[in-house]
N, C-alpha and C positions, 0 to 999 in steps of 0.2 A: 394816576392819581384822580379820582372822582371831580367831576367840574360842575357847580350849579350855579344857579342863577337867583340873587335875592333881590325880591322887590317889597321895600319898605321905607316912608318916608321919612322915619327916624334916622339922620345921619350919624347919628353917635353911637346909636344902636348898632346899625349896620357895620361899622367901621371897627366896634368891639368884636360883633360876632365875625367878620372877615378875618380879623386877626387870630381869634379862636380857632376857628375853623381850619386855618390856614396850617397852622401849629399841629394841628391833629389829621393833615393828609387829605384836606379838603380844599379845592381850589374854588375860590368864588369871586363872581362879579354882581355889583351892587349895583340898582336902578333905584330913583326914589318918587315913582309915579307909573300909573296903572299904562299910560301911551308909552313910557318909555320901556316897559316889561315886553308889551304888546311887538314893539320894533324890534328889540333885541332878538326873540323869541323866532320872527320873520326871519330874519337875517339868519339863526342858527337853522332855521330849516333849509336853507339853501347851501350853507359853507359854516367852516367854522368859527366860533366854536359850537361845539355839540354839546347840549348841555346833558348831564346826567337826570338833572331833579331841578325842579322851581320850589322855592321856598316863597310864599306871597302874603303879604297883608294885607287884610280885608279894607281897612280903613287906609285911602291913600288918595293921593290929590288928581284931578284930570280924570282917573276913572278907575274907580273902586275896585277892589280885588275881585270881588264875584262879578264884575263885567267882563273883568278879563279872563276868569273861567267860563264864560260862556262863550266866549270868542276861539280859546284853545284848540276845540275839536277841529276848526278849517284852519289851523296853522301848523301845529305839531302834537304829535303824540310824545306827551313828558308827563312822570310823576310828579304829584304838587302836593306838598304841605302848605296848611294855610297856620298864618299867625293871627289868632284872635284876641279879644279883651276879654279879661276875665268876666264870667256870665253872661257872654253874649251867644247863649246855646242855641238862638236860632240862626245866628249867623254860621256857625259852625253846621248844624245841619242840613240848612241849603250848601253852602258848600259841599259836603260831601255828595249832595243829591246832583249836583253840580258835575261831579265827576272827580272831585279832589280824594286824595287816597288818605291823607291824615290830616292830623291838627293839631296845634298846640298853643297854650294860652299864654298871653304876655302880662306883665313882663316875663320873658320866660329866660330858665336855667341854660345857659350856653351848653352846657354837658347835654342835657336832656334832649336837647336840638338836635347835638351832633349824633345821639344814638338813635332818634328818630329818622336821620336822614340815612346813617348806615343800616338801619333795620329795610326802609323801604326800597335803597339800592341793593342790597344784597337780595330782599325777596324779588327783585327785577330780573337782577342777571341768574339767581337761581330758576326761576322760572324760563329763562332764555334757555339755558343750558340744560333741563330735565326733557326729555322727550321719551319719558315712561309709557308705554301704549295704554291708551284711552278706552274704556267700553264704546262700540260702533251701536249707533242707534238715530233716533230721529236729530241729536244735538250732535255737532261734530264741531271739534274743536283741534285747528291746526296749531300746534304747540312752537313751530317755526316760524309762522308768520303771527303768531298770536291773534287769530282771528277766529269768529264765530258764526256758524251756521246750524239753523234748523231746518228741517225740512227743505232744503236747499236755499233757505233765506239768510241771505248775509243780517247778522246781526250787530249793531254797533255797540260794544262795550269797551269799557275803561279797562286799566291794568288791572283793578284791583278786582273788580268784576269777574275779569278772564282767571284769574287765579284762585277766586271761589269757586267759579263751575268746574276748573279741573279739580279742586279738592272734593267737592261733593260728587262728581262725576266718577272719582276713583274710588267712592264708597258709596255707589247710586243704589237708593232703595235702601240704607241704613241711615240711622239717626245721628249724625257728626255732632258733637258738643259742641256749644258756644267758645268753650274755653280751649278747643285744639284747633279751631277755625281761628281764635285770635292769636293763638301762638303761631301758627303755620301759615296762614295768609297774612296779618297783619302784623306778625312779627314781633307781639307783644305777650303778656301778660292780660287778663281781661280785668279790667277793674270794674267797681261796682256801679258807678254813674257813669260809663263810658257806653254812651250808644252806639259807636261809630260802625260795629260790624251788623247790627240791627240796620241801621240805614243803608249800607252796602246790598245787603241781603234785600231791603224793599225795593229799592232802585230795581236790582237784577229780576225781581219778581215780576215786576209791571211793565220790563220788557218783554219777558217770557209769557206773559198770561193773554196774548193774542193767540199763543199756540196751545195753550192747556190751563183750563180753572183753576188749578194750584198747584203750578209749577215746582216750587218750593214749600213744603211743608214744616211749621213750626210746631215744633212738639214739645209743649209747655214744660218746662224744667229740664228738660233736655238739650235740644240744639235743633237743628235743622234737618230735612231728608230732602234729598232732590228725585222727585217722583215721575219727571218728565220722561 
């Protein structure tokens, strides 16, 4: 059974979500402020429970969700789904830029949250088990360790960024459509106003630019092409 951590200061909502997720095969621990999230994750990095995913509200007391996201790389490697207020697009973009894997707006439908949780966990598990040989070149991806090197230099990437690189590298030199990347990397259909994929690619492009002026080319109306 997958085991997740939910950080949200709305205790009534977290109780509802905890019961719903538990009834659908997801074990859920709940905390209600940012400092408690950090404390739980620090414990999880050294002993059980080991969480499969973090669901994180942006607006929380003591420490907000974005501040928690900034600290995560120094604590634990874990997929993150953000809970954001409806209409707060800037929070969603910043969260994705800080390494979150996905987001869902509040008030959220428990069924939609369950689908997003299952999609992210499925993608993470599939990426760990998929050892299809990748083309060799300047870019080296270790699919066992989920680590990335370019010209022998270690590159820090998030789980979603790693999966994007794998997908693009498998089709290096070809234009890969946004629709295909969304379905195979983010595990959902591309929606008209969903900028998640663009933000992930933009963040990844910035990390690769010290090694190449245009490592990932955007082909207008078609998709993305890895040229590194």
